[in-house]
SEFI-368286 format. One line per 8 residues: their letters; for each residue x negated, y negated, z negated of C-alpha. Coordinates in steps of 0.05 Angstrom, whole numbers, plus 5000, padded with zeros to 4 digits. Layout:
<rs>
A) X Y Z  ...
</rs>
This chain:
<rs>
MTHKSIAV) 7750 2154 8338  7745 2131 8266  7684 2152 8226  7676 2144 8151  7625 2170 8102  7638 2197 8032  7586 2214 7980  7604 2274 7937
IGHVDHGK) 7575 2263 7868  7581 2290 7797  7547 2331 7743  7506 2392 7762  7545 2458 7767  7613 2424 7772  7624 2454 7841  7606 2398 7890
TALVEALT) 7571 2442 7942  7624 2497 7938  7679 2445 7947  7645 2415 8008  7638 2484 8038  7711 2500 8024  7731 2435 8059  7685 2440 8119
GTNTDTLD) 7658 2510 8124  7587 2484 8116  7541 2505 8060  7499 2442 8050  7446 2476 8008  7398 2491 8064  7332 2499 8025  7311 2568 8000
EERARGLT) 7297 2537 7932  7367 2507 7929  7400 2575 7943  7354 2611 7896  7367 2563 7838  7440 2548 7856  7421 2475 7851  7426 2419 7902
ITLGFAHL) 7358 2384 7908  7363 2343 7972  7422 2309 8005  7467 2357 8042  7511 2338 8101  7577 2365 8128  7633 2339 8171  7708 2344 8165
RTNAGTLH) 7744 2331 8231  7817 2310 8227  7867 2280 8276  7853 2212 8245  7778 2217 8255  7715 2247 8225  7695 2246 8152  7620 2252 8139
LIDAPGHA) 7609 2285 8071  7543 2274 8035  7531 2325 7981  7486 2290 7929  7446 2326 7875  7479 2329 7806  7416 2341 7765  7385 2283 7727
DFIRTTVS) 7317 2298 7757  7342 2278 7826  7374 2211 7811  7335 2176 7866  7362 2223 7917  7433 2214 7891  7429 2138 7895  7401 2141 7965
GLSGVDAV) 7462 2183 7984  7507 2126 7962  7474 2077 8011  7525 2053 8062  7581 2101 8045  7653 2080 8049  7675 2119 7988  7655 2170 7936
LLVVSSTD) 7687 2235 7914  7670 2245 7841  7674 2319 7824  7692 2339 7752  7698 2411 7729  7762 2426 7692  7724 2477 7650  7668 2430 7629
GIEAQTRE) 7699 2361 7633  7661 2296 7634  7586 2304 7623  7524 2261 7626  7516 2257 7701  7591 2249 7710  7585 2182 7674  7518 2164 7706
HFKFARLM) 7543 2178 7777  7607 2140 7764  7565 2082 7740  7522 2086 7803  7583 2083 7848  7607 2020 7813  7538 1987 7812  7532 2000 7886
GIERIMIA) 7597 1963 7897  7636 2022 7924  7709 2004 7917  7742 2069 7938  7730 2125 7887  7769 2190 7890  7764 2245 7837  7767 2319 7849
LTKCDLAS) 7783 2361 7787  7753 2428 7807  7756 2500 7782  7829 2491 7762  7839 2566 7773  7796 2577 7711  7832 2528 7665  7901 2527 7633
AAEIENRR) 7952 2474 7648  7938 2442 7580  7863 2440 7593  7874 2408 7661  7918 2354 7629  7865 2341 7576  7812 2334 7630  7856 2285 7669
AEINTLIS) 7865 2244 7605  7789 2244 7594  7779 2219 7665  7831 2165 7658  7797 2142 7594  7731 2138 7630  7764 2097 7685  7799 2049 7638
ESGVSALP) 7737 2039 7594  7700 2018 7657  7751 1965 7674  7773 2000 7737  7846 2008 7757  7877 2077 7764  7841 2124 7813  7870 2184 7849
IVSCSTRA) 7855 2250 7814  7867 2314 7854  7868 2381 7818  7838 2435 7862  7799 2500 7867  7757 2529 7922  7800 2592 7915  7868 2558 7918
PDGLRDLI) 7891 2529 7985  7945 2484 7955  7896 2440 7917  7849 2437 7977  7907 2415 8021  7923 2360 7972  7850 2338 7972  7847 2339 8048
RELTSFLS) 7911 2298 8050  7880 2247 8003  7816 2244 8044  7854 2238 8110  7896 2182 8080  7832 2145 8063  7807 2156 8134  7869 2120 8160
TPADRLNL) 7859 2057 8119  7819 1999 8147  7745 2001 8130  7719 1947 8083  7648 1937 8107  7597 1882 8112  7594 1853 8182  7519 1852 8192
RGFFLPID) 7484 1818 8250  7464 1886 8279  7460 1960 8262  7420 1982 8200  7401 2054 8186  7365 2072 8120  7327 2136 8136  7339 2195 8090
RVFNAPGA) 7306 2250 8132  7250 2252 8183  7230 2313 8224  7203 2334 8291  7247 2371 8340  7213 2414 8394  7218 2380 8461  7250 2318 8431
GTIVTGTL) 7199 2288 8384  7214 2246 8322  7284 2251 8293  7310 2207 8236  7377 2212 8201  7419 2167 8158  7486 2134 8146  7496 2079 8198
IGGKVDTD) 7512 2010 8170  7531 1944 8202  7547 1958 8274  7542 2002 8336  7478 2033 8361  7468 2054 8434  7424 2104 8469  7364 2072 8505
AEASLGTE) 7370 2011 8461  7309 1980 8428  7303 1981 8352  7258 1955 8298  7221 2004 8253  7186 1960 8203  7146 1912 8246  7144 1959 8306
IVTIRGIQ) 7193 1964 8365  7217 2033 8385  7268 2060 8434  7328 2104 8416  7321 2162 8462  7383 2199 8439  7439 2199 8387  7476 2255 8352
VAGRSVAS) 7538 2248 8308  7565 2309 8271  7519 2353 8313  7543 2326 8380  7503 2283 8429  7537 2216 8441  7521 2153 8479  7533 2108 8419
ASAGSRVA) 7552 2112 8345  7591 2065 8301  7583 2043 8229  7604 2094 8178  7576 2152 8218  7523 2201 8197  7474 2197 8255  7411 2229 8280
LNLRGVSQ) 7368 2184 8323  7314 2211 8370  7260 2157 8371  7212 2144 8427  7148 2106 8413  7132 2132 8343  7106 2197 8314  7135 2234 8255
SDVRKGDV) 7074 2219 8213  7087 2144 8220  7158 2148 8191  7180 2164 8121  7243 2168 8080  7260 2098 8056  7242 2065 8122  7296 2029 8162
VSAPNIFE) 7313 2032 8236  7352 1970 8255  7373 1923 8310  7310 1891 8337  7282 1827 8307  7339 1815 8257  7318 1847 8191  7249 1831 8164
PSSRIDVA) 7205 1868 8114  7193 1826 8052  7158 1834 7986  7202 1783 7953  7278 1783 7948  7327 1739 7911  7384 1777 7878  7446 1774 7834
LHSANGER) 7443 1825 7778  7501 1855 7739  7517 1914 7695  7572 1965 7705  7613 1943 7645  7605 1867 7653  7553 1860 7598  7486 1826 7607
PKLKHMDH) 7435 1868 7646  7383 1899 7600  7326 1859 7630  7277 1805 7609  7235 1757 7648  7174 1791 7681  7199 1862 7664  7178 1918 7710
ATIMAGTA) 7232 1961 7743  7244 2009 7799  7292 1985 7853  7333 2036 7891  7359 2004 7953  7381 2041 8015  7339 2103 8014  7278 2068 7986
HLSARVRM) 7254 2065 7915  7200 2014 7899  7165 1983 7840  7186 1911 7825  7173 1855 7776  7234 1815 7755  7231 1739 7752  7294 1715 7717
FSSPTERG) 7324 1650 7743  7386 1647 7698  7424 1678 7640  7499 1691 7642  7543 1643 7603  7605 1686 7608  7619 1761 7608  7614 1788 7678
EPVFAQLE) 7575 1729 7706  7515 1752 7748  7443 1739 7730  7403 1709 7786  7331 1733 7793  7275 1746 7842  7244 1814 7851  7171 1816 7870
LRQPLVGY) 7160 1884 7904  7096 1923 7906  7113 1944 7977  7156 1908 8029  7230 1925 8033  7274 1917 8094  7341 1892 8067  7400 1848 8084
HGQRFVLR) 7445 1798 8049  7498 1834 8009  7460 1899 8003  7472 1935 7937  7419 1967 7895  7404 1997 7826  7348 1979 7779  7320 2032 7733
NPASSETL) 7268 2031 7677  7208 2068 7705  7186 2091 7636  7252 2114 7605  7292 2127 7669  7347 2084 7639  7393 2048 7688  7383 1974 7674
AGGKILDP) 7428 1939 7724  7460 1938 7791  7452 1882 7840  7464 1850 7907  7411 1821 7952  7424 1748 7965  7360 1730 8004  7323 1789 8034
VAPNAPRK) 7264 1744 8054  7258 1698 7994  7209 1641 7985  7161 1636 7927  7194 1623 7860  7211 1549 7866  7194 1491 7821  7262 1460 7828
KALHLAVL) 7298 1518 7795  7365 1484 7787  7369 1469 7862  7346 1539 7879  7399 1568 7833  7452 1527 7870  7429 1560 7935  7435 1629 7904
RAAEIGDP) 7504 1615 7875  7527 1592 7943  7496 1653 7975  7534 1699 7928  7599 1669 7952  7574 1674 8024  7603 1609 8051  7554 1584 8105
VAITHALA) 7575 1511 8096  7564 1512 8020  7498 1549 8031  7474 1496 8080  7493 1440 8033  7454 1474 7977  7394 1485 8023  7396 1412 8043
DRGNGVAL) 7396 1392 7969  7337 1437 7956  7302 1416 8020  7305 1341 8008  7359 1333 8060  7335 1386 8110  7367 1454 8119  7348 1509 8168
PNDAARLS) 7408 1543 8200  7367 1607 8205  7361 1607 8129  7436 1596 8122  7448 1654 8170  7403 1700 8130  7434 1679 8063  7505 1687 8087
GRNLQDVE) 7496 1749 8129  7526 1713 8190  7497 1705 8259  7464 1639 8276  7517 1615 8325  7573 1625 8274  7534 1585 8222  7520 1528 8271
DAIRAEFQ) 7594 1526 8290  7615 1526 8217  7569 1468 8196  7578 1424 8257  7632 1382 8226  7587 1359 8169  7516 1369 8196  7476 1344 8255
LISPSVAV) 7430 1394 8289  7371 1347 8299  7332 1404 8332  7346 1477 8349  7321 1497 8280  7338 1438 8233  7405 1414 8206  7416 1349 8168
RDADIRSA) 7479 1323 8135  7513 1266 8173  7513 1227 8107  7438 1237 8099  7425 1214 8170  7465 1151 8158  7428 1139 8093  7361 1150 8126
AEAFLVAL) 7379 1103 8183  7398 1049 8135  7333 1059 8097  7293 1056 8162  7325 0990 8182  7313 0961 8112  7240 0983 8113  7229 0952 8182
ASLHQTCP) 7264 0888 8161  7220 0885 8099  7158 0889 8143  7185 0833 8187  7197 0791 8126  7127 0802 8101  7096 0786 8169  7149 0744 8204
IRPFHAST) 7107 0725 8266  7082 0796 8279  7123 0820 8337  7122 0894 8319  7100 0944 8267  7071 1013 8276  7120 1070 8266  7073 1099 8213
SVKAKLRK) 7078 1034 8173  7154 1040 8171  7152 1113 8151  7100 1100 8098  7154 1063 8060  7200 1123 8064  7157 1180 8039  7214 1214 8003
IPASILDW) 7252 1225 8068  7227 1285 8108  7189 1268 8172  7237 1308 8215  7295 1264 8193  7255 1200 8203  7234 1222 8273  7307 1235 8291
VERDLIQS) 7331 1170 8261  7277 1130 8297  7296 1160 8364  7370 1148 8350  7360 1075 8330  7318 1062 8392  7371 1095 8436  7426 1053 8404
GEVVKTPS) 7386 0989 8415  7382 0970 8342  7306 0980 8344  7261 0962 8403  7201 1005 8419  7139 0975 8451  7074 1009 8469  7045 0981 8405
GLALASHD) 7102 0992 8355  7173 0979 8333  7215 0918 8320  7286 0902 8302  7324 0880 8363  7344 0818 8325  7273 0800 8306  7247 0734 8337
PFAEMKRE) 7176 0716 8315  7183 0645 8342  7244 0632 8299  7202 0641 8237  7140 0605 8263  7116 0542 8229  7095 0482 8271  7020 0491 8258
QLLDYEHA) 7026 0565 8276  7061 0547 8341  7005 0499 8358  6953 0552 8342  6990 0601 8387  6991 0551 8445  6918 0531 8435  6898 0605 8434
AARLAGNG) 6935 0618 8499  6902 0558 8532  6833 0578 8506  6843 0648 8532  6862 0622 8601  6802 0576 8602  6754 0632 8584  6769 0671 8647
LRPTPLFE) 6729 0736 8646  6681 0713 8592  6720 0722 8527  6702 0680 8466  6738 0672 8399  6811 0648 8407  6814 0606 8345  6772 0546 8325
NNTASPVQ) 6768 0575 8255  6756 0647 8274  6764 0678 8205  6807 0736 8229  6861 0718 8180  6926 0758 8177  6963 0700 8211  6911 0698 8267
NDLTELLI) 6917 0773 8276  6993 0767 8281  6987 0710 8332  6939 0753 8373  6988 0811 8372  7043 0763 8393  7001 0740 8453  6992 0812 8473
HNGVAVRL) 7066 0829 8460  7089 0771 8505  7043 0793 8561  6998 0732 8556  6937 0771 8532  6912 0840 8549  6869 0879 8500  6812 0920 8529
YNHALRQH) 6764 0967 8494  6690 0974 8509  6673 1045 8487  6598 1035 8490  6599 0974 8445  6660 0998 8405  6691 0930 8413  6759 0903 8432
ILLHADAI) 6761 0843 8479  6819 0799 8501  6831 0771 8570  6887 0727 8596  6936 0765 8640  6927 0713 8695  6851 0723 8694  6861 0798 8704
AAAQDTLR) 6909 0786 8762  6859 0737 8793  6802 0788 8785  6844 0840 8821  6856 0792 8880  6781 0775 8883  6761 0848 8887  6811 0860 8943
KCFPPGTP) 6781 0803 8983  6709 0826 8970  6722 0901 8977  6780 0916 9023  6813 0985 9014  6764 1039 9037  6703 0998 9019  6662 1029 8963
FTTGQARA) 6633 0985 8909  6593 0996 8846  6603 0968 8776  6545 0920 8788  6575 0895 8854  6642 0883 8820  6608 0846 8763  6572 0801 8812
ALSTNRKT) 6635 0788 8853  6673 0768 8790  6615 0730 8758  6624 0765 8692  6582 0808 8646  6576 0883 8633  6612 0876 8567  6675 0855 8606
IVPLLELF) 6668 0891 8673  6666 0962 8646  6732 0960 8607  6764 0918 8662  6749 0969 8716  6773 1025 8669  6838 0987 8662  6844 0983 8738
DQKGVTSR) 6830 1058 8741  6886 1072 8691  6935 1029 8731  6917 1061 8797  6889 0995 8824  6823 1031 8835  6799 1102 8842  6731 1127 8821
DRDVRFLA) 6684 1175 8855  6624 1184 8811  6586 1118 8813  6630 1081 8863  6702 1058 8865  6753 1042 8919  6812 0996 8916  6879 1030 8929
A) 6913 1013 8994
</rs>
């Protein structure tokens, strides 16, 4: 069954409520004050059931004092029915309400020319001409105008035919990532608990489903549509939700019930602003305004990011809100001057959870321009430009109003998902890989006989490239074999320290290896001229890299010592002969057996512990079987 919602708007006393009652049989003025004053104060609701489906009519106040309520009634509707009295014609709120409908992006506008039984044919034609002038001045194409009266069935039948025809046309709605319900009423029902009502946007809602209410999770205990209990409701319906897990006092008009963990409250939103007639919005940087979005109205400060260069071009800005707003990409709103009650602009939310006003304004503007178009690929490219090569698919999903999987599928041809939360352009990865290889080659050129370089040394040359990209590139180059990873660092697979070694350096290397072997378990300086020069350090690292030397660390003395690998292997054999498996021995006994000193025996035994050659039980050790 098709459900669509229509807001009935227009100037006060032009017959909106009477028309709704004539169409549906429901008097939407339910408050005693409304009936006493003959004036709609709150939103009224009625339903028109047809063979094509159900129309949900929202009777909005026509008095200027209740603009906030009127705008909240426009939230999420599929169309508006603008009511104009044939006896009074176009008045102040006729124009204001028509402007609201356009600022809220409502494409389908129908006009009911009421009280035609009280006007002559000439007066009716004059009113129709006035309405057409209003339409043409606003830059809108021709709209259907139906002449009717609550006392004449012919006109009502024509209006019902027009409404039914609209019900049969495909709905033009945003495809949100889940259901979204701006709350316009909250009350407590005996035996049921907290009830909230609103116009359902975005998707289907089911009984017993979980939902977000601000930062809290609640359960939907029951659903009513048009006064009937249902298992689920679809977008476009006027719904009443019975909520479990929250009391009436914790909910207020302006709150949002939505699909869980999709829509976040935020005190900062990025927006595109526009006026109803294509002129520049009447706003300046850091102006204060009231935003009317959904059923909420909040104080905001406007940070302007751009100015229009052509008529009709949007102005991009950020709204800093005094209280958090739950919104979504594409949501329409109205800005008003809190002092003069003048309508300043309409707008569309581009980023409902915006970052702080950025320093790189041009790059941020590119993100917002892409978000206005809504193409996830263009948005991700703009995010990557702003993020120094890194884009978060979650951000692209939020800025495009798409679900995460759709965004990832869309960008896969041009981006690499280097983690579940990070996307990088293929071109940027190739560029970063080339830069990584160049940086590593530069280090090899500077220290040709050093066998490796620390990963941090390579990345220090590439500070402008984000760490997440460099980490990915490093892993990829190692996996491809272009870079070799050792326990001590990285090297190009093509790097050969001996190929660059001078004759005297080769002799020093060989003498150091021989000296190390001759020292056994009593290390002494490797080089005759032990100045710890960079070349000597590189030769030492080469000895370790080639497995000739093993570096140990004495924690008590905070010293590194070097032993020949053969000396360590011989020490292991000696211990096995002296202390067969199962025979306990102390550090002192091992030192005596190996004829070494405490400076060497402690880190040596710790090395054996790490390798599983020995196991330690407090003050004694055992050789593994």
